C-alpha positions, -999 to +999 in steps of 0.1 A: -001+000+000+028+025+007+042+024-030+006+028-042+005+055-026+035+074-031+027+061-068-001+079-070+012+111-051+043+110-078+014+103-109-001+136-094+027+159-095+039+150-121+004+148-148-019+173-129-021+207-143-005+230-118-030+257-130-062+232-109-039+229-082-046+241-050-024+263-036-017+255-005-011+276+026+024+259+039+057+263+030+059+227+023+031+216+003+001+189+011+021+162-020+046+170-012+042+164+026+023+135+025+052+120-003+077+126+031+054+111+056+049+079+036+087+068+029+093+072+059+065+062+078+047+040+057+011+047+043-011+046+075+011+079+082+008+089+048-029+084+053-028+101+089-011+130+062-039+131+034-068+131+064-047+163+088-036+187+053-072+177+036-086+190+068-059+219+078-058+234+043-081+255+039-096+286+026-108+292+060-076+312+077-068+339+089-032+364+097-027+371+129+005+387+151+019+376+183+050+388+204+077+380+177+064+369+147+033+364+120+011+332+125-018+309+108-046+296+121-069+278+100-108+271+103-102+243+125-074+262+148-049+252+142-018+279+147+007+271+120+043+295+131+057+317+104+085+302+091+060+269+080+037+295+058+040+295+025+056+330+016+025+335-009+002+339+018+027+358+040+037+378+004-008+380+003-005+400+040+015+430+034 
């Protein structure tokens, strides 16, 4: 199963047009995150990574500031530190 998930992700990254892909909130794209988790820890970890990203990488987010840096708060109230936020999101905030 691990290799099937890796093949599906590689196929998506190679053949699915970029203009139709969602814009990820995270610095590490969702497909790269799932691929890394799958390679490191196996199918179950990769499947959980898909669920995690699907739940948290949605458009209902907002940017805020803590004492030191900007933070992103997702629709599920996950707090993401600035170093893990996609630079495109930070640029749109200015």
